[in-house]
C-alpha positions as CSV (number, residue, x, y, z in Angstrom):
1,M,-21.7,239.5,301.1
2,L,-18.0,239.3,302.0
3,Q,-18.7,240.4,305.6
4,R,-21.4,237.7,305.9
5,T,-18.8,235.1,305.1
6,G,-16.3,236.5,307.5
7,V,-13.9,237.9,305.0
8,P,-12.8,241.4,306.0
9,T,-13.6,243.9,303.2
10,A,-10.2,245.5,303.3
11,A,-8.4,242.2,302.9
12,A,-10.7,241.2,300.0
13,E,-10.1,244.5,298.3
14,L,-6.4,244.2,298.7
15,L,-6.5,240.7,297.2
16,L,-8.6,241.9,294.3
17,S,-6.2,244.8,293.7
18,W,-3.2,242.3,293.7
19,M,-5.1,240.0,291.3
20,R,-5.9,242.8,288.9
21,A,-2.3,243.9,288.9
22,K,-1.1,240.4,288.2
23,V,-3.6,240.0,285.3
24,D,-2.4,243.3,283.9
25,D,1.2,242.1,284.1
26,L,0.3,238.8,282.4
27,C,-1.5,240.6,279.6
28,E,1.5,242.9,279.0
29,E,3.7,239.8,278.9
30,R,1.4,238.1,276.4
31,E,1.4,241.1,274.1
32,A,5.2,241.3,274.2
33,L,5.3,237.6,273.3
34,R,2.9,238.1,270.4
35,K,4.9,241.0,269.0
36,S,8.1,238.9,269.2
37,G,6.4,236.0,267.4
38,A,7.0,233.6,270.3
39,S,4.6,230.7,270.8
40,L,2.2,231.2,273.7
41,T,1.4,227.5,274.1
42,G,4.9,226.2,274.2
43,R,4.1,223.9,271.2
44,S,5.9,224.4,267.9
């Protein structure tokens, strides 16, 4: 499907890899905030 739309497979896989790593980082940050008792929404 990606090749039909003109997106090189390698580039798409690289982007997906970067996005997964970013999501993992954000999940770790969320868990650290939860453990510290910080508000996730910014509202008190």
